[in-house]
N, C-alpha and C positions, 0 to 999 in steps of 0.2 A: 311370572312364574305362574305354576298350574296348582291349585288346590283339590285336593282328594274330598270329593262327595263321600261324605262317611255315612251318611243313611243311606245312599244307593247303593253301596258296596255294601253293606251289611243285608240290604234285603238283596239284592245278587245273589249275597251266599244262602240268605233262605232258602229262596227259590230253586238256588239248585240243590239244594241239600232233598227240597221237597219230593222236585224230582228224579234226583238219585234211589230215592224211598221208594214212590211209585214204581220207576224202574228197577228195582229189584224185585218188587211183588210183580209185576209182570212177567219178571223172568222165571220166576219162583212156579208162576202157575201156567205161564207159556203151554199148550199143549204139543206133542211132538210134531215138528213141519212135515206137514204130509206132502209127498214127492213122488214120481212116478204114479199119478193117478188115476192116471187114461185109461177104461178099460180094456183088455187084453188078453189075448190067449197064448199061453204056451203050445208048440206046434210042434217041435223036433228039439231036440238039445244032441250035444255031441260033447265026452269031456267037460272042458267047462261052459262051452260053448251053448248058449241059449237062442232059439230063434222065437220071437214073440208074434201075434198078428193083431192088430190092433181091432176092435170091435169098430164095423163102420159108424158113421156121423150122418150119411148122406143117404140118402132112399135109393139115387142110381148111385152109385160108386163109378170111380172109373173101371172101364174093362181089363185094363194092363195093371197090374198089381205094380207097390214103389218098394224095394228094400232099401233101409237106411243101416248104410256102414260107420259107423262111429271110431274114434279111436282108439285103440290099445291103452293108450296113457290117462285116460279120464272114464268116468259113468257115462253112459246114452243118456241118464236121466235128467241130462242138462237140456234136454230139449221138452222135456214135460214137466220142470221143476216146480212151477204153479200153476195151477189151473186159467188165472186170468191171463196168463202170459206164456201159455205153452202153446210152441210152436206144432207140435204135435196134434193135439188138439184142434188147432185152427186149421192145420191139411187135411186131418180129418171133415173137417165140417165144410171145408172146399170140395169134398167129392173125392179125394184122394182114398185108396184101398191101400194102407200102413202096412209093413213088417218090419223087425227091429232085429239085428243082433244085439246081445248083449255077451261081452265078451266074458265075463267073470271076473275072478281073482286067482291069476296062474300063480302054483306053489311049485317047491321044487322039481316036481315031477316033469313037469314044464321046462325046464332050461334050455331043453333043447330043440322045443320049436322053432321054426324059420319062417321067414316067409312068405315060400314056399306053401309051407302046411298051413298058414292063414289065409293065402291067398286060392290055391288052387284043392285047399282042402278044405276048411272053414264054410270058409263064403260061397265056393262052388257047392260045396254041399247041403248049404243054405238054398242056395236059387234052384239047382234040382229039385229039394222037395219043394218048392213054392211054384216051379212049373208043372211037375205032376201033379200038385194039391189041383192045381186052377186047369188043367189038362191044356195048356199054351206051351209057347216056343219061347218067347221073350217077357222079359220084366224091364223095368225103367231101375237104375240105381242112383239111388243117392248118397255120396260121400261126402263126409265131413272131417274136415283137418286129414290126420293121418289116415283115418279109413276114408277122405276122396284120394288120397295117395294110391291105396290100396286098391278101391274100386278103378281109379284110371286104369292100375295093370290089369286088373282083371277085364277089364271092360277092351283091353289089348288083345289080352291072350284070349278070350270068349267070347270073341264080339258077336258072334253067333247069335248070345243067348240076350243080348242086352239091345234092347230096343231106343232109350236114352237114356243119357246120362247126365245127372248133374253134380256138379263138385263145389262145396262149400269151403272157404278158406283153407283153402287145400293147397300144401308144397307140392311144385314140382321141378321146379329151375332153385337151385340150391348154390348156384355160383358166387350170389350176391352174399354181401356181410350188412344187410341193412338187418339191426335187431341184434338184439346180445347173440340169442338163441343159436342163429345161423354163425355168430363169429364161435361161441364156443364149439359148437359142433363139428367145425372144422380142425379145430386145436385138441379136443377128446380123446385123451388116451383110451376109447372104448374097449379095445384087446386087455388090461389091465383090470379094468371096472369089471367089467364079464367075468376074466378067471379068476375073480377076488370073489363076486358075489354068487353067481352062476343067474339067478333071479335076480333082477337090482331090484332093491326095495320101494316099494310104493312112496312112502317117507324121504327116501332120497330125492328122487324126482322133482315130487311136489317143494321140496326146499330149495330145487335150483332152479325151479320155474317165478318161485316166489323172489328168488335174489335178481330176476330180469326189472323188476320194478320194487324193490326191497321200501320205500318210503309208502309209496300208494298202498302195496298190497298186506306190509305187518305194522306199519303206526296211522297213517292217514284215515284208515277206515273206520278205526279203531276209536280214534279220536271223534272222528265226524260224528259214530251213532250216537256218541253220549246224547247229542242233541233231539236224538227221538228215542230215548231211551224208556221213555215212558209210553210208546205209542205201540198198542199191542199188534198190528198190522206191521207194520214196518220194521219190527224186532224178528216178528215172524219170518216174512221174506229175506233178513240178513239170516237167520238163524238156518234157511233153507239152503242161501249159497255158502254159507259155510262148513256146510254138511256136505256139500258138493268138494267143495275145495279138497277139502282133508279125507275124503275115500275116494284115496287115489290107487290103483291096484299096482304088484309088484308087473315088471316086465319081463318077457323071455328072452333071455341072455343073448340066444344064437340071434332073434330077429333086431333086437335093439343094435348087435351087432352090426348086423349087416346093412342095418337104415341106416345107422349113421356112417361108414364107413362107404358104401355104395351110391350113396345121395348126400350126405353133408359133405363128403371127402373130397369124391370122384365125381357126384351129379352125373351119374350113367343113364337116369331116368332118359333126359333130355339129348345126351348124346348118344343113343341108341344101344350103350355098350350092357344095358343093363341083364340079367340073367336070374330068371325065375325058373326053378324045376329043369332047367337046364336047357331053356328056350329063352331066346331076345328078345325082348320088350320092347315093342317097334310103335310108337305112339301114332304112326300113320295107319295104325290096322284101326284106330279109332274113326270110324265112316259116322256112327250115327250121332244125331244131332245132340247136341253140347251147349248146357247152360253152367256156362260157370261163375259162380257167385266171391268177390271179394270186399273185405271189410277195410274199409278206407284208414283207417285209424288202428289196425292191428298190431300189436307188439311182439306177436309170438308167430304168425306168418303173415310178413309183408305185402303189398301187393304184386312187389315186382318177382315174388316165389309164386304167384299163384296166375295173376295175369298172360304167362307166354304159355300156357297151356295151349291156348286159343290157335297159336303159330305153329305147334308141333303134329297137330291132330290133322286129318285129310277130309272131317268132314264140313261138308259145304254149307248144312246149318249149323252157324256157332254163335252162339252169345256172351261176351263177357258184361256180368254188371256189377258195379260198385257200389257200396252200401255206406252213410257215412256214420258208423260205429266200429267199435273195439271188435277185438274176437268173441268177448263173454257176449258183446251186445247185440252181436248176431243173432242170439238164441232170444234171450229173455228181454230187450227193448222195445220199449211202442213201437219206435220204427219196425221192428221184426214181425210182430204181430200184424201192424196194419200196410207192409207193404211187401218185404220178403214172401210171407208165406202163402200170400194171394196170387203173388206171382210165380213163386214156384210152380204152384198147383196147377195155375190158369196154363201154364207153359206145356205140364206135363202133361193135362188132359187135351189140349190142344195137338199137342205130337203123339198121342195115342189113340187118336180117331181111326 
């Protein structure tokens, strides 16, 4: 028979009360979580899309600039969430010359935007601005998640403008059902959803993503944070991540309709039957050097969806690189800062000579 140590239990209760009281003081006095803090300048804008150029942090930055294309479904500042773990800052310190697209927040007037508008319109116009500004003929593309899919398509359609292509946690092979997102995508009645909403609300999209790992994303993290509620630094970082998670833009209906139907449901990209702007997207048109980076523990874009890209392009200089992290860890983990950012920077600089 086990006996309860009353004195110990009472002491633990008082310790927890003190911890929570201090934690409440920390939460009430913590400043607004600083995000997206690396210095940059707005150099071009069109409709909701904005193109930024980061201030170089190297005396001799790479002569060939790199354009980062992030996903539509989240905000790009995940790559610059906190200064001590900023992939953007690390890439700049490593000598890259960086531009990034901010897609903004679509509204009702954007409901008819298509993948063609995003890829042959906004991305191409951003590329043209950079090429003209720098007086060059080619740049590097770094595509992230859905932005990597768009960058892959763009590189196929405009291969003459892309010197090197880097893809991060990028889905291209949609035939598998590893991961709930890929299973849902195959059976989602996207026509009803788009016809009903026109613009898909960001909160609706965010709820769907959280349901992929409900215990971890909706319960466990809040229970776990109680252990550190009295630590200002940990709480500040927690609030940064929470702010990003719930900062979900709405989605242009026609774009998400095509993305779901043509890719998740019909796998047209690797089949060679995808059409954008009336042109077939042939991955064999991708002949520039390719660095394809995937996360080994990714619950959103499993390795089986990313790795096959290398099998479909005609590039002779191509590399697939796995990192033992999850989807978000690709941007903010210590391994990302120590290994991934330096790897990308060195690869790009070596290929840009």
